[in-house]
C-alpha atoms as one frame of an Amber mdcrd trajectory, in Angstrom:
protein
 -22.095   9.764  -1.591 -24.205   8.320  -4.362 -24.134   4.784  -5.627 -21.854
   4.625  -8.703 -23.461   3.940 -12.076 -22.194   0.602 -13.354 -21.186  -0.155
 -16.911 -23.303  -3.111 -18.043 -23.330  -3.174 -21.854 -21.076  -5.881 -23.276
 -20.306  -3.715 -26.314 -19.367  -0.701 -24.154 -17.131  -2.873 -21.976 -15.363
  -4.261 -25.060 -14.816  -0.730 -26.397 -13.443   0.357 -23.030 -10.843  -2.414
 -22.921  -9.927  -2.089 -26.611  -9.709   1.713 -26.901  -9.249   2.819 -23.316
  -6.060   4.001 -21.638  -4.527   1.904 -18.866  -2.660   2.996 -15.736  -1.389
   0.777 -12.922  -0.513   1.456  -9.300  -0.196  -1.926  -7.581  -2.581  -3.460
  -6.495  -4.945  -1.385  -8.678  -5.265  -0.958 -12.425  -7.565   1.560 -14.030
  -8.765   1.474 -17.641 -10.582   4.628 -18.685 -12.127   6.330 -21.672 -14.177
   9.508 -22.032 -17.907   9.012 -22.472 -20.695  11.206 -23.833 -22.769  11.104
 -20.653 -23.031  13.603 -17.835 -21.800  11.072 -15.273 -19.053   8.505 -14.755
 -19.776   4.829 -15.336 -17.814   2.163 -13.474 -16.902  -1.474 -13.916 -15.479
  -3.231 -10.851 -13.296  -6.278 -11.513 -11.095  -8.603  -9.546  -8.106  -9.873
 -11.530  -7.271 -13.527 -12.067  -5.379 -13.761  -8.796  -8.739 -13.784  -6.965
  -9.551 -17.469  -7.110 -12.339 -17.693  -4.530 -15.736 -16.018  -4.796 -15.498
 -14.616  -1.280 -12.275 -12.748  -2.059 -13.587 -11.569  -5.474 -16.708 -10.143
  -3.843 -14.718  -8.463  -1.094 -12.377  -6.870  -3.646 -15.356  -5.523  -5.610
 -16.925  -4.122  -2.421 -13.673  -2.350  -1.563 -13.469  -0.903  -5.089 -17.034
   0.429  -4.822 -16.162   2.168  -1.562 -13.079   3.774  -3.118 -15.010   5.026
  -6.144 -17.821   6.390  -3.973 -15.423   8.348  -1.768 -13.488   9.900  -4.647
 -16.280  10.443  -7.184 -16.261  14.237  -6.786 -12.600  14.538  -7.814 -13.151
  13.459 -11.409 -14.333  16.463 -13.396 -14.604  15.061 -16.916 -16.914  12.124
 -17.458 -15.355   8.717 -18.075 -16.107   5.045 -18.419 -13.825   3.536 -15.789
 -12.838  -0.080 -15.163 -11.204  -0.632 -11.784  -9.266  -3.888 -11.643  -7.720
  -5.072  -8.386  -5.326  -7.775  -7.306  -6.319  -9.965  -4.354  -3.572  -8.225
  -2.313  -5.904  -5.213  -2.081  -7.614  -6.978   0.825  -4.385  -6.885   2.848
  -3.919  -3.118   2.449  -5.317  -0.675   4.993  -8.050   1.695   3.905  -5.560
   4.586   3.821  -3.148   2.632   1.604  -5.949   1.699  -0.787  -7.135   5.296
  -0.865  -3.623   6.603  -1.574  -3.093   4.143  -4.465  -6.480   5.095  -5.944
  -5.708   8.818  -5.568  -2.446   8.361  -7.502  -4.307   6.592 -10.294  -6.892
   9.374 -10.463  -4.166  12.026 -10.622  -2.503  10.190 -13.524  -5.863   9.842
 -15.258  -6.796  13.508 -14.823  -3.398  14.771 -15.996  -3.459  12.423 -18.983
  -6.753  13.755 -20.419
């Protein structure tokens, strides 16, 4: 399991949110767009319901774990923004994994 490549360019992030496709499976939302690289790039975000820094950081850590575990399933290369509600913390690992799997299936079938 490799460390995911993060999306850092402000311009690329703006393009992703303006032109990307959005799919939601509570408590996760995924915004994605094909890129011209030979790898996926990720942006991990906590939504506005995460008021405290501790919960925001925990949500981002959980999102990184999910993306690391499922990185092999995505065949085509995308820029991906994973956005999570603070309720993600309350879910078990299996529930989080299942929600993320459903989002990936929708994303892959939507190509």
